[in-house]
N, CA, C and O atoms as a Tripos MOL2 file, in Angstrom:
@<TRIPOS>MOLECULE
protein
  300   299    75     0     0
PROTEIN
NO_CHARGES

@<TRIPOS>ATOM
      1 N          26.0080    2.3090   38.6610 N.3       1 MET1
      2 CA         27.0150    2.7620   37.7380 C.3       1 MET1
      3 C          27.0190    1.8240   36.5200 C.2       1 MET1
      4 O          27.1320    0.6060   36.6520 O.2       1 MET1
      5 N          26.8930    2.4270   35.3390 N.am      2 THR2
      6 CA         26.9120    1.6170   34.1260 C.3       2 THR2
      7 C          28.3260    1.5620   33.5790 C.2       2 THR2
      8 O          29.0930    2.5210   33.6630 O.2       2 THR2
      9 N          28.6310    0.4490   33.0380 N.am      3 ASN3
     10 CA         29.9700    0.3350   32.4690 C.3       3 ASN3
     11 C          29.9180    0.5790   30.9630 C.2       3 ASN3
     12 O          28.8420    0.6370   30.3670 O.2       3 ASN3
     13 N          31.0590    0.7170   30.3800 N.am      4 LEU4
     14 CA         31.1880    1.0280   28.9560 C.3       4 LEU4
     15 C          30.5530   -0.0460   28.0790 C.2       4 LEU4
     16 O          29.9720    0.2650   27.0390 O.2       4 LEU4
     17 N          30.6590   -1.2880   28.4870 N.am      5 HIS5
     18 CA         30.0930   -2.3970   27.7130 C.3       5 HIS5
     19 C          28.5700   -2.2870   27.6560 C.2       5 HIS5
     20 O          27.9880   -2.4550   26.5850 O.2       5 HIS5
     21 N          27.9140   -2.0080   28.7840 N.am      6 ASP6
     22 CA         26.4550   -1.8640   28.8130 C.3       6 ASP6
     23 C          26.0030   -0.6800   27.9720 C.2       6 ASP6
     24 O          24.9830   -0.7590   27.2870 O.2       6 ASP6
     25 N          26.7490    0.4080   28.0180 N.am      7 THR7
     26 CA         26.4160    1.5860   27.2230 C.3       7 THR7
     27 C          26.5100    1.2700   25.7300 C.2       7 THR7
     28 O          25.6550    1.6870   24.9490 O.2       7 THR7
     29 N          27.5320    0.5460   25.3420 N.am      8 ALA8
     30 CA         27.7010    0.1750   23.9390 C.3       8 ALA8
     31 C          26.5620   -0.7280   23.4770 C.2       8 ALA8
     32 O          26.0810   -0.5930   22.3520 O.2       8 ALA8
     33 N          26.1310   -1.6390   24.3320 N.am      9 ILE9
     34 CA         25.0200   -2.5340   23.9830 C.3       9 ILE9
     35 C          23.7290   -1.7410   23.8370 C.2       9 ILE9
     36 O          22.9550   -1.9840   22.9100 O.2       9 ILE9
     37 N          23.4850   -0.7890   24.7460 N.am     10 ASP10
     38 CA         22.2810    0.0500   24.6590 C.3      10 ASP10
     39 C          22.2950    0.8880   23.3820 C.2      10 ASP10
     40 O          21.2780    1.0100   22.6990 O.2      10 ASP10
     41 N          23.4430    1.4570   23.0700 N.am     11 THR11
     42 CA         23.5660    2.2790   21.8600 C.3      11 THR11
     43 C          23.3120    1.4270   20.6180 C.2      11 THR11
     44 O          22.6160    1.8580   19.6990 O.2      11 THR11
     45 N          23.8660    0.2430   20.5910 N.am     12 ARG12
     46 CA         23.6700   -0.6550   19.4530 C.3      12 ARG12
     47 C          22.1960   -1.0510   19.3340 C.2      12 ARG12
     48 O          21.6530   -1.0950   18.2310 O.2      12 ARG12
     49 N          21.5490   -1.3380   20.4640 N.am     13 ALA13
     50 CA         20.1380   -1.7220   20.4420 C.3      13 ALA13
     51 C          19.2810   -0.5750   19.9160 C.2      13 ALA13
     52 O          18.3610   -0.8030   19.1310 O.2      13 ALA13
     53 N          19.5690    0.6530   20.3380 N.am     14 ARG14
     54 CA         18.8100    1.8120   19.8430 C.3      14 ARG14
     55 C          19.0330    2.0070   18.3460 C.2      14 ARG14
     56 O          18.0950    2.3010   17.6050 O.2      14 ARG14
     57 N          20.2720    1.8430   17.9100 N.am     15 LEU15
     58 CA         20.5800    1.9840   16.4910 C.3      15 LEU15
     59 C          19.8500    0.9170   15.6690 C.2      15 LEU15
     60 O          19.2750    1.2220   14.6240 O.2      15 LEU15
     61 N          19.8740   -0.3130   16.1340 N.am     16 MET16
     62 CA         19.1760   -1.3910   15.4200 C.3      16 MET16
     63 C          17.6740   -1.1360   15.3670 C.2      16 MET16
     64 O          17.0310   -1.4110   14.3540 O.2      16 MET16
     65 N          17.1150   -0.6120   16.4520 N.am     17 ALA17
     66 CA         15.6820   -0.3000   16.4730 C.3      17 ALA17
     67 C          15.3610    0.7920   15.4550 C.2      17 ALA17
     68 O          14.3320    0.7250   14.7820 O.2      17 ALA17
     69 N          16.2250    1.7900   15.3360 N.am     18 ARG18
     70 CA         16.0010    2.8610   14.3550 C.3      18 ARG18
     71 C          16.1190    2.3300   12.9320 C.2      18 ARG18
     72 O          15.3350    2.7010   12.0590 O.2      18 ARG18
     73 N          17.0860    1.4750   12.7030 N.am     19 ILE19
     74 CA         17.2450    0.8780   11.3660 C.3      19 ILE19
     75 C          16.0330    0.0070   11.0340 C.2      19 ILE19
     76 O          15.5180    0.0650    9.9180 O.2      19 ILE19
     77 N          15.5830   -0.7850   11.9770 N.am     20 ASP20
     78 CA         14.3860   -1.6090   11.7740 C.3      20 ASP20
     79 C          13.1760   -0.7430   11.4480 C.2      20 ASP20
     80 O          12.4040   -1.0580   10.5420 O.2      20 ASP20
     81 N          13.0120    0.3580   12.1950 N.am     21 ALA21
     82 CA         11.8760    1.2580   11.9680 C.3      21 ALA21
     83 C          11.9520    1.8820   10.5770 C.2      21 ALA21
     84 O          10.9350    2.0200    9.8970 O.2      21 ALA21
     85 N          13.1590    2.2580   10.1580 N.am     22 PHE22
     86 CA         13.3310    2.8370    8.8310 C.3      22 PHE22
     87 C          12.8920    1.8560    7.7490 C.2      22 PHE22
     88 O          12.1120    2.2090    6.8640 O.2      22 PHE22
     89 N          13.3910    0.6260    7.8210 N.am     23 PHE23
     90 CA         13.0460   -0.3470    6.7890 C.3      23 PHE23
     91 C          11.5820   -0.7710    6.8560 C.2      23 PHE23
     92 O          10.9880   -1.0930    5.8280 O.2      23 PHE23
     93 N          11.0010   -0.7750    8.0350 N.am     24 ALA24
     94 CA          9.5720   -1.0790    8.1580 C.3      24 ALA24
     95 C           8.7580    0.0160    7.4710 C.2      24 ALA24
     96 O           7.8030   -0.2770    6.7520 O.2      24 ALA24
     97 N           9.1340    1.2770    7.6900 N.am     25 SER25
     98 CA          8.4400    2.3890    7.0370 C.3      25 SER25
     99 C           8.6070    2.3290    5.5260 C.2      25 SER25
    100 O           7.6540    2.5420    4.7770 O.2      25 SER25
    101 N           9.8100    2.0420    5.0910 N.am     26 LEU26
    102 CA         10.0750    1.9230    3.6590 C.3      26 LEU26
    103 C           9.2220    0.8110    3.0450 C.2      26 LEU26
    104 O           8.6360    0.9840    1.9760 O.2      26 LEU26
    105 N           9.1600   -0.3060    3.7170 N.am     27 GLY27
    106 CA          8.3480   -1.4230    3.2350 C.3      27 GLY27
    107 C           6.8720   -1.0780    3.1570 C.2      27 GLY27
    108 O           6.1870   -1.4630    2.2090 O.2      27 GLY27
    109 N           6.3820   -0.3500    4.1540 N.am     28 GLN28
    110 CA          4.9760    0.0580    4.1330 C.3      28 GLN28
    111 C           4.7000    0.9960    2.9650 C.2      28 GLN28
    112 O           3.6610    0.9000    2.3120 O.2      28 GLN28
    113 N           5.6350    1.9010    2.7060 N.am     29 GLY29
    114 CA          5.4650    2.8200    1.5770 C.3      29 GLY29
    115 C           5.4530    2.0880    0.2500 C.2      29 GLY29
    116 O           4.6300    2.3850   -0.6160 O.2      29 GLY29
    117 N           6.3440    1.1480    0.0840 N.am     30 ILE30
    118 CA          6.3940    0.3670   -1.1610 C.3      30 ILE30
    119 C           5.1230   -0.4550   -1.3110 C.2      30 ILE30
    120 O           4.5670   -0.5540   -2.4050 O.2      30 ILE30
    121 N           4.6700   -1.0400   -0.2220 N.am     31 ASN31
    122 CA          3.4460   -1.8370   -0.2550 C.3      31 ASN31
    123 C           2.2530   -0.9710   -0.6530 C.2      31 ASN31
    124 O           1.4350   -1.3760   -1.4790 O.2      31 ASN31
    125 N           2.1570    0.2250   -0.0630 N.am     32 ALA32
    126 CA          1.0490    1.1330   -0.4030 C.3      32 ALA32
    127 C           1.1160    1.5420   -1.8760 C.2      32 ALA32
    128 O           0.0900    1.5990   -2.5540 O.2      32 ALA32
    129 N           2.3210    1.8260   -2.3680 N.am     33 TYR33
    130 CA          2.4850    2.2050   -3.7620 C.3      33 TYR33
    131 C           2.0440    1.0700   -4.6950 C.2      33 TYR33
    132 O           1.3060    1.2980   -5.6530 O.2      33 TYR33
    133 N           2.4960   -0.1280   -4.4100 N.am     34 MET34
    134 CA          2.1470   -1.2640   -5.2630 C.3      34 MET34
    135 C           0.6470   -1.5340   -5.2320 C.2      34 MET34
    136 O           0.0520   -1.8730   -6.2550 O.2      34 MET34
    137 N           0.0440   -1.3840   -4.0690 N.am     35 HIS35
    138 CA         -1.3980   -1.5830   -3.9440 C.3      35 HIS35
    139 C          -2.1360   -0.5410   -4.7760 C.2      35 HIS35
    140 O          -3.0720   -0.8740   -5.5040 O.2      35 HIS35
    141 N          -1.7190    0.7190   -4.6720 N.am     36 ARG36
    142 CA         -2.3450    1.7980   -5.4290 C.3      36 ARG36
    143 C          -2.1300    1.5860   -6.9210 C.2      36 ARG36
    144 O          -3.0570    1.7520   -7.7130 O.2      36 ARG36
    145 N          -0.9090    1.2210   -7.3050 N.am     37 LYS37
    146 CA         -0.6000    1.0000   -8.7170 C.3      37 LYS37
    147 C          -1.4700   -0.1130   -9.2880 C.2      37 LYS37
    148 O          -1.9630   -0.0120  -10.4110 O.2      37 LYS37
    149 N          -1.6490   -1.1530   -8.5240 N.am     38 SER38
    150 CA         -2.4850   -2.2580   -8.9530 C.3      38 SER38
    151 C          -3.9120   -1.7920   -9.1930 C.2      38 SER38
    152 O          -4.5400   -2.1710  -10.1810 O.2      38 SER38
    153 N          -4.4160   -0.9750   -8.2920 N.am     39 ARG39
    154 CA         -5.7850   -0.4590   -8.4480 C.3      39 ARG39
    155 C          -5.8840    0.4530   -9.6670 C.2      39 ARG39
    156 O          -6.8670    0.4010  -10.4060 O.2      39 ARG39
    157 N          -4.8690    1.2840   -9.8750 N.am     40 MET40
    158 CA         -4.9000    2.1740  -11.0360 C.3      40 MET40
    159 C          -4.8660    1.3630  -12.3350 C.2      40 MET40
    160 O          -5.5060    1.7390  -13.3170 O.2      40 MET40
    161 N          -4.1310    0.2690  -12.3420 N.am     41 ASP41
    162 CA         -4.1120   -0.6020  -13.5190 C.3      41 ASP41
    163 C          -5.5040   -1.1700  -13.7850 C.2      41 ASP41
    164 O          -5.9280   -1.2720  -14.9370 O.2      41 ASP41
    165 N          -6.2120   -1.5370  -12.7210 N.am     42 GLN42
    166 CA         -7.5790   -2.0560  -12.8790 C.3      42 GLN42
    167 C          -8.5000   -0.9760  -13.4430 C.2      42 GLN42
    168 O          -9.3120   -1.2450  -14.3290 O.2      42 GLN42
    169 N          -8.3710    0.2500  -12.9250 N.am     43 ILE43
    170 CA         -9.2020    1.3530  -13.4130 C.3      43 ILE43
    171 C          -8.9260    1.6060  -14.8900 C.2      43 ILE43
    172 O          -9.8600    1.7660  -15.6770 O.2      43 ILE43
    173 N          -7.6560    1.6420  -15.2720 N.am     44 GLU44
    174 CA         -7.2990    1.8690  -16.6730 C.3      44 GLU44
    175 C          -7.8380    0.7570  -17.5810 C.2      44 GLU44
    176 O          -8.3140    1.0230  -18.6850 O.2      44 GLU44
    177 N          -7.7590   -0.4690  -17.1130 N.am     45 ALA45
    178 CA         -8.2560   -1.5930  -17.9150 C.3      45 ALA45
    179 C          -9.7690   -1.5010  -18.0940 C.2      45 ALA45
    180 O         -10.2860   -1.7420  -19.1850 O.2      45 ALA45
    181 N         -10.4690   -1.1550  -17.0290 N.am     46 LEU46
    182 CA        -11.9250   -1.0270  -17.1390 C.3      46 LEU46
    183 C         -12.3040    0.1750  -18.0000 C.2      46 LEU46
    184 O         -13.2640    0.1050  -18.7670 O.2      46 LEU46
    185 N         -11.5690    1.2690  -17.8850 N.am     47 ASN47
    186 CA        -11.8480    2.4440  -18.7230 C.3      47 ASN47
    187 C         -11.6260    2.1510  -20.1980 C.2      47 ASN47
    188 O         -12.2380    2.7880  -21.0560 O.2      47 ASN47
    189 N         -10.7650    1.2040  -20.4970 N.am     48 ALA48
    190 CA        -10.4880    0.8490  -21.8910 C.3      48 ALA48
    191 C         -11.6330    0.0490  -22.5120 C.2      48 ALA48
    192 O         -11.7170   -0.0590  -23.7350 O.2      48 ALA48
    193 N         -12.5110   -0.5100  -21.6850 N.am     49 LEU49
    194 CA        -13.6430   -1.2880  -22.2020 C.3      49 LEU49
    195 C         -14.7140   -0.3650  -22.7590 C.2      49 LEU49
    196 O         -14.8090    0.8010  -22.3760 O.2      49 LEU49
    197 N         -15.5110   -0.8960  -23.6600 N.am     50 SER50
    198 CA        -16.6420   -0.1420  -24.1880 C.3      50 SER50
    199 C         -17.7680   -0.1500  -23.1560 C.2      50 SER50
    200 O         -17.7540   -0.9390  -22.2110 O.2      50 SER50
    201 N         -18.7340    0.7320  -23.3480 N.am     51 ASP51
    202 CA        -19.8710    0.7860  -22.4280 C.3      51 ASP51
    203 C         -20.6510   -0.5290  -22.4360 C.2      51 ASP51
    204 O         -21.1620   -0.9560  -21.4000 O.2      51 ASP51
    205 N         -20.7420   -1.1660  -23.5960 N.am     52 SER52
    206 CA        -21.4720   -2.4440  -23.6480 C.3      52 SER52
    207 C         -20.6870   -3.5490  -22.9300 C.2      52 SER52
    208 O         -21.2880   -4.4230  -22.3040 O.2      52 SER52
    209 N         -19.3700   -3.5180  -23.0130 N.am     53 GLU53
    210 CA        -18.5620   -4.5010  -22.2880 C.3      53 GLU53
    211 C         -18.6800   -4.2890  -20.7750 C.2      53 GLU53
    212 O         -18.7390   -5.2490  -20.0060 O.2      53 GLU53
    213 N         -18.7140   -3.0250  -20.3640 N.am     54 LEU54
    214 CA        -18.9140   -2.7330  -18.9420 C.3      54 LEU54
    215 C         -20.2920   -3.2190  -18.4900 C.2      54 LEU54
    216 O         -20.4370   -3.7740  -17.4010 O.2      54 LEU54
    217 N         -21.3020   -3.0030  -19.3390 N.am     55 ALA55
    218 CA        -22.6600   -3.4490  -19.0020 C.3      55 ALA55
    219 C         -22.6970   -4.9700  -18.8670 C.2      55 ALA55
    220 O         -23.4320   -5.4990  -18.0320 O.2      55 ALA55
    221 N         -21.9200   -5.6700  -19.6730 N.am     56 ASP56
    222 CA        -21.8680   -7.1310  -19.5870 C.3      56 ASP56
    223 C         -21.3550   -7.6140  -18.2270 C.2      56 ASP56
    224 O         -21.7560   -8.6760  -17.7520 O.2      56 ASP56
    225 N         -20.4710   -6.8340  -17.6060 N.am     57 ILE57
    226 CA        -19.9860   -7.2310  -16.2850 C.3      57 ILE57
    227 C         -20.7540   -6.5360  -15.1580 C.2      57 ILE57
    228 O         -20.4260   -6.6800  -13.9800 O.2      57 ILE57
    229 N         -21.7810   -5.7810  -15.5490 N.am     58 GLY58
    230 CA        -22.7010   -5.2230  -14.5590 C.3      58 GLY58
    231 C         -22.3120   -3.8960  -13.9380 C.2      58 GLY58
    232 O         -22.7800   -3.5650  -12.8490 O.2      58 GLY58
    233 N         -21.4620   -3.1260  -14.6130 N.am     59 ILE59
    234 CA        -21.1180   -1.8050  -14.0810 C.3      59 ILE59
    235 C         -21.1970   -0.7590  -15.1780 C.2      59 ILE59
    236 O         -21.1440   -1.0760  -16.3660 O.2      59 ILE59
    237 N         -21.3240    0.4860  -14.7610 N.am     60 THR60
    238 CA        -21.2740    1.6100  -15.7040 C.3      60 THR60
    239 C         -19.9170    2.2840  -15.5610 C.2      60 THR60
    240 O         -19.1630    1.9940  -14.6320 O.2      60 THR60
    241 N         -19.6200    3.1680  -16.4730 N.am     61 ARG61
    242 CA        -18.3530    3.8870  -16.4190 C.3      61 ARG61
    243 C         -18.2230    4.6660  -15.1040 C.2      61 ARG61
    244 O         -17.1410    4.7370  -14.5210 O.2      61 ARG61
    245 N         -19.3240    5.2430  -14.6500 N.am     62 ASP62
    246 CA        -19.2990    5.9900  -13.3840 C.3      62 ASP62
    247 C         -19.0580    5.0810  -12.1780 C.2      62 ASP62
    248 O         -18.6040    5.5480  -11.1330 O.2      62 ASP62
    249 N         -19.3550    3.8000  -12.3140 N.am     63 ASP63
    250 CA        -19.1740    2.8400  -11.2130 C.3      63 ASP63
    251 C         -17.7540    2.2780  -11.1040 C.2      63 ASP63
    252 O         -17.4510    1.5590  -10.1520 O.2      63 ASP63
    253 N         -16.8850    2.5920  -12.0580 N.am     64 ILE64
    254 CA        -15.5510    1.9810  -12.0790 C.3      64 ILE64
    255 C         -14.7850    2.2110  -10.7640 C.2      64 ILE64
    256 O         -14.3170    1.2380  -10.1740 O.2      64 ILE64
    257 N         -14.6390    3.4480  -10.2860 N.am     65 PRO65
    258 CA        -13.8810    3.6220   -9.0270 C.3      65 PRO65
    259 C         -14.5130    2.8550   -7.8570 C.2      65 PRO65
    260 O         -13.8130    2.2300   -7.0600 O.2      65 PRO65
    261 N         -15.8200    2.9140   -7.7720 N.am     66 ARG66
    262 CA        -16.5200    2.1870   -6.7000 C.3      66 ARG66
    263 C         -16.2830    0.6860   -6.8210 C.2      66 ARG66
    264 O         -16.0770    0.0020   -5.8180 O.2      66 ARG66
    265 N         -16.3130    0.1840   -8.0340 N.am     67 HIS67
    266 CA        -16.0970   -1.2450   -8.2680 C.3      67 HIS67
    267 C         -14.6690   -1.6560   -7.8750 C.2      67 HIS67
    268 O         -14.4730   -2.6770   -7.2150 O.2      67 HIS67
    269 N         -13.6890   -0.8660   -8.2780 N.am     68 VAL68
    270 CA        -12.2870   -1.2050   -8.0140 C.3      68 VAL68
    271 C         -11.9640   -1.1210   -6.5230 C.2      68 VAL68
    272 O         -11.2050   -1.9390   -6.0020 O.2      68 VAL68
    273 N         -12.5410   -0.1300   -5.8370 N.am     69 PHE69
    274 CA        -12.2300    0.0680   -4.4160 C.3      69 PHE69
    275 C         -13.3200   -0.4740   -3.4950 C.2      69 PHE69
    276 O         -13.3910   -0.0820   -2.3300 O.2      69 PHE69
    277 N         -14.1530   -1.3520   -3.9900 N.am     70 ARG70
    278 CA        -15.2990   -1.8480   -3.2140 C.3      70 ARG70
    279 C         -14.9070   -2.5560   -1.9260 C.2      70 ARG70
    280 O         -15.6690   -2.5440   -0.9600 O.2      70 ARG70
    281 N         -13.7300   -3.1740   -1.8970 N.am     71 ASP71
    282 CA        -13.3180   -3.8640   -0.6770 C.3      71 ASP71
    283 C         -12.6290   -2.9280    0.3150 C.2      71 ASP71
    284 O         -12.3610   -3.3190    1.4510 O.2      71 ASP71
    285 N         -12.3420   -1.7000   -0.1060 N.am     72 THR72
    286 CA        -11.6370   -0.7560    0.7380 C.3      72 THR72
    287 C         -12.5850    0.2160    1.4250 C.2      72 THR72
    288 O         -12.3940    0.5570    2.5920 O.2      72 THR72
    289 N         -13.5930    0.6550    0.7130 N.am     73 PHE73
    290 CA        -14.5210    1.6630    1.2230 C.3      73 PHE73
    291 C         -15.9330    1.1190    1.2090 C.2      73 PHE73
    292 O         -16.2980    0.3180    0.3480 O.2      73 PHE73
    293 N         -16.7130    1.5570    2.1560 N.am     74 TYR74
    294 CA        -18.1250    1.2370    2.1380 C.3      74 TYR74
    295 C         -18.8170    2.3560    1.4030 C.2      74 TYR74
    296 O         -19.0920    3.4120    1.9730 O.2      74 TYR74
    297 N         -19.1030    2.1190    0.1090 N.am     75 ILE75
    298 CA        -19.7260    3.1530   -0.7360 C.3      75 ILE75
    299 C         -21.0620    2.6500   -1.2100 C.2      75 ILE75
    300 O         -21.7650    3.3540   -1.9360 O.2      75 ILE75
@<TRIPOS>BOND
     1     1     2 1
     2     2     3 1
     3     3     4 2
     4     3     5 am
     5     5     6 1
     6     6     7 1
     7     7     8 2
     8     7     9 am
     9     9    10 1
    10    10    11 1
    11    11    12 2
    12    11    13 am
    13    13    14 1
    14    14    15 1
    15    15    16 2
    16    15    17 am
    17    17    18 1
    18    18    19 1
    19    19    20 2
    20    19    21 am
    21    21    22 1
    22    22    23 1
    23    23    24 2
    24    23    25 am
    25    25    26 1
    26    26    27 1
    27    27    28 2
    28    27    29 am
    29    29    30 1
    30    30    31 1
    31    31    32 2
    32    31    33 am
    33    33    34 1
    34    34    35 1
    35    35    36 2
    36    35    37 am
    37    37    38 1
    38    38    39 1
    39    39    40 2
    40    39    41 am
    41    41    42 1
    42    42    43 1
    43    43    44 2
    44    43    45 am
    45    45    46 1
    46    46    47 1
    47    47    48 2
    48    47    49 am
    49    49    50 1
    50    50    51 1
    51    51    52 2
    52    51    53 am
    53    53    54 1
    54    54    55 1
    55    55    56 2
    56    55    57 am
    57    57    58 1
    58    58    59 1
    59    59    60 2
    60    59    61 am
    61    61    62 1
    62    62    63 1
    63    63    64 2
    64    63    65 am
    65    65    66 1
    66    66    67 1
    67    67    68 2
    68    67    69 am
    69    69    70 1
    70    70    71 1
    71    71    72 2
    72    71    73 am
    73    73    74 1
    74    74    75 1
    75    75    76 2
    76    75    77 am
    77    77    78 1
    78    78    79 1
    79    79    80 2
    80    79    81 am
    81    81    82 1
    82    82    83 1
    83    83    84 2
    84    83    85 am
    85    85    86 1
    86    86    87 1
    87    87    88 2
    88    87    89 am
    89    89    90 1
    90    90    91 1
    91    91    92 2
    92    91    93 am
    93    93    94 1
    94    94    95 1
    95    95    96 2
    96    95    97 am
    97    97    98 1
    98    98    99 1
    99    99   100 2
   100    99   101 am
   101   101   102 1
   102   102   103 1
   103   103   104 2
   104   103   105 am
   105   105   106 1
   106   106   107 1
   107   107   108 2
   108   107   109 am
   109   109   110 1
   110   110   111 1
   111   111   112 2
   112   111   113 am
   113   113   114 1
   114   114   115 1
   115   115   116 2
   116   115   117 am
   117   117   118 1
   118   118   119 1
   119   119   120 2
   120   119   121 am
   121   121   122 1
   122   122   123 1
   123   123   124 2
   124   123   125 am
   125   125   126 1
   126   126   127 1
   127   127   128 2
   128   127   129 am
   129   129   130 1
   130   130   131 1
   131   131   132 2
   132   131   133 am
   133   133   134 1
   134   134   135 1
   135   135   136 2
   136   135   137 am
   137   137   138 1
   138   138   139 1
   139   139   140 2
   140   139   141 am
   141   141   142 1
   142   142   143 1
   143   143   144 2
   144   143   145 am
   145   145   146 1
   146   146   147 1
   147   147   148 2
   148   147   149 am
   149   149   150 1
   150   150   151 1
   151   151   152 2
   152   151   153 am
   153   153   154 1
   154   154   155 1
   155   155   156 2
   156   155   157 am
   157   157   158 1
   158   158   159 1
   159   159   160 2
   160   159   161 am
   161   161   162 1
   162   162   163 1
   163   163   164 2
   164   163   165 am
   165   165   166 1
   166   166   167 1
   167   167   168 2
   168   167   169 am
   169   169   170 1
   170   170   171 1
   171   171   172 2
   172   171   173 am
   173   173   174 1
   174   174   175 1
   175   175   176 2
   176   175   177 am
   177   177   178 1
   178   178   179 1
   179   179   180 2
   180   179   181 am
   181   181   182 1
   182   182   183 1
   183   183   184 2
   184   183   185 am
   185   185   186 1
   186   186   187 1
   187   187   188 2
   188   187   189 am
   189   189   190 1
   190   190   191 1
   191   191   192 2
   192   191   193 am
   193   193   194 1
   194   194   195 1
   195   195   196 2
   196   195   197 am
   197   197   198 1
   198   198   199 1
   199   199   200 2
   200   199   201 am
   201   201   202 1
   202   202   203 1
   203   203   204 2
   204   203   205 am
   205   205   206 1
   206   206   207 1
   207   207   208 2
   208   207   209 am
   209   209   210 1
   210   210   211 1
   211   211   212 2
   212   211   213 am
   213   213   214 1
   214   214   215 1
   215   215   216 2
   216   215   217 am
   217   217   218 1
   218   218   219 1
   219   219   220 2
   220   219   221 am
   221   221   222 1
   222   222   223 1
   223   223   224 2
   224   223   225 am
   225   225   226 1
   226   226   227 1
   227   227   228 2
   228   227   229 am
   229   229   230 1
   230   230   231 1
   231   231   232 2
   232   231   233 am
   233   233   234 1
   234   234   235 1
   235   235   236 2
   236   235   237 am
   237   237   238 1
   238   238   239 1
   239   239   240 2
   240   239   241 am
   241   241   242 1
   242   242   243 1
   243   243   244 2
   244   243   245 am
   245   245   246 1
   246   246   247 1
   247   247   248 2
   248   247   249 am
   249   249   250 1
   250   250   251 1
   251   251   252 2
   252   251   253 am
   253   253   254 1
   254   254   255 1
   255   255   256 2
   256   255   257 am
   257   257   258 1
   258   258   259 1
   259   259   260 2
   260   259   261 am
   261   261   262 1
   262   262   263 1
   263   263   264 2
   264   263   265 am
   265   265   266 1
   266   266   267 1
   267   267   268 2
   268   267   269 am
   269   269   270 1
   270   270   271 1
   271   271   272 2
   272   271   273 am
   273   273   274 1
   274   274   275 1
   275   275   276 2
   276   275   277 am
   277   277   278 1
   278   278   279 1
   279   279   280 2
   280   279   281 am
   281   281   282 1
   282   282   283 1
   283   283   284 2
   284   283   285 am
   285   285   286 1
   286   286   287 1
   287   287   288 2
   288   287   289 am
   289   289   290 1
   290   290   291 1
   291   291   292 2
   292   291   293 am
   293   293   294 1
   294   294   295 1
   295   295   296 2
   296   295   297 am
   297   297   298 1
   298   298   299 1
   299   299   300 2
@<TRIPOS>SUBSTRUCTURE
     1 MET1         2 RESIDUE 1 A MET
     2 THR2         6 RESIDUE 1 A THR
     3 ASN3        10 RESIDUE 1 A ASN
     4 LEU4        14 RESIDUE 1 A LEU
     5 HIS5        18 RESIDUE 1 A HIS
     6 ASP6        22 RESIDUE 1 A ASP
     7 THR7        26 RESIDUE 1 A THR
     8 ALA8        30 RESIDUE 1 A ALA
     9 ILE9        34 RESIDUE 1 A ILE
    10 ASP10       38 RESIDUE 1 A ASP
    11 THR11       42 RESIDUE 1 A THR
    12 ARG12       46 RESIDUE 1 A ARG
    13 ALA13       50 RESIDUE 1 A ALA
    14 ARG14       54 RESIDUE 1 A ARG
    15 LEU15       58 RESIDUE 1 A LEU
    16 MET16       62 RESIDUE 1 A MET
    17 ALA17       66 RESIDUE 1 A ALA
    18 ARG18       70 RESIDUE 1 A ARG
    19 ILE19       74 RESIDUE 1 A ILE
    20 ASP20       78 RESIDUE 1 A ASP
    21 ALA21       82 RESIDUE 1 A ALA
    22 PHE22       86 RESIDUE 1 A PHE
    23 PHE23       90 RESIDUE 1 A PHE
    24 ALA24       94 RESIDUE 1 A ALA
    25 SER25       98 RESIDUE 1 A SER
    26 LEU26      102 RESIDUE 1 A LEU
    27 GLY27      106 RESIDUE 1 A GLY
    28 GLN28      110 RESIDUE 1 A GLN
    29 GLY29      114 RESIDUE 1 A GLY
    30 ILE30      118 RESIDUE 1 A ILE
    31 ASN31      122 RESIDUE 1 A ASN
    32 ALA32      126 RESIDUE 1 A ALA
    33 TYR33      130 RESIDUE 1 A TYR
    34 MET34      134 RESIDUE 1 A MET
    35 HIS35      138 RESIDUE 1 A HIS
    36 ARG36      142 RESIDUE 1 A ARG
    37 LYS37      146 RESIDUE 1 A LYS
    38 SER38      150 RESIDUE 1 A SER
    39 ARG39      154 RESIDUE 1 A ARG
    40 MET40      158 RESIDUE 1 A MET
    41 ASP41      162 RESIDUE 1 A ASP
    42 GLN42      166 RESIDUE 1 A GLN
    43 ILE43      170 RESIDUE 1 A ILE
    44 GLU44      174 RESIDUE 1 A GLU
    45 ALA45      178 RESIDUE 1 A ALA
    46 LEU46      182 RESIDUE 1 A LEU
    47 ASN47      186 RESIDUE 1 A ASN
    48 ALA48      190 RESIDUE 1 A ALA
    49 LEU49      194 RESIDUE 1 A LEU
    50 SER50      198 RESIDUE 1 A SER
    51 ASP51      202 RESIDUE 1 A ASP
    52 SER52      206 RESIDUE 1 A SER
    53 GLU53      210 RESIDUE 1 A GLU
    54 LEU54      214 RESIDUE 1 A LEU
    55 ALA55      218 RESIDUE 1 A ALA
    56 ASP56      222 RESIDUE 1 A ASP
    57 ILE57      226 RESIDUE 1 A ILE
    58 GLY58      230 RESIDUE 1 A GLY
    59 ILE59      234 RESIDUE 1 A ILE
    60 THR60      238 RESIDUE 1 A THR
    61 ARG61      242 RESIDUE 1 A ARG
    62 ASP62      246 RESIDUE 1 A ASP
    63 ASP63      250 RESIDUE 1 A ASP
    64 ILE64      254 RESIDUE 1 A ILE
    65 PRO65      258 RESIDUE 1 A PRO
    66 ARG66      262 RESIDUE 1 A ARG
    67 HIS67      266 RESIDUE 1 A HIS
    68 VAL68      270 RESIDUE 1 A VAL
    69 PHE69      274 RESIDUE 1 A PHE
    70 ARG70      278 RESIDUE 1 A ARG
    71 ASP71      282 RESIDUE 1 A ASP
    72 THR72      286 RESIDUE 1 A THR
    73 PHE73      290 RESIDUE 1 A PHE
    74 TYR74      294 RESIDUE 1 A TYR
    75 ILE75      298 RESIDUE 1 A ILE
């Protein structure tokens, strides 16, 4: 037989777990957004360079996405 105190503790623990899960998900979403935004900023900066400036750093315009995401994908 469970008493009212144990039930209240279980309910509170479940509620705290749900709140923790919510904020963990929110944090992951914000982290993913910031990571993506950072990459898009890199792409925009490289696209702003001239073809000769890109050649100086060893990439072509077509290589920009591959260059920016090189640590994420095996391309």
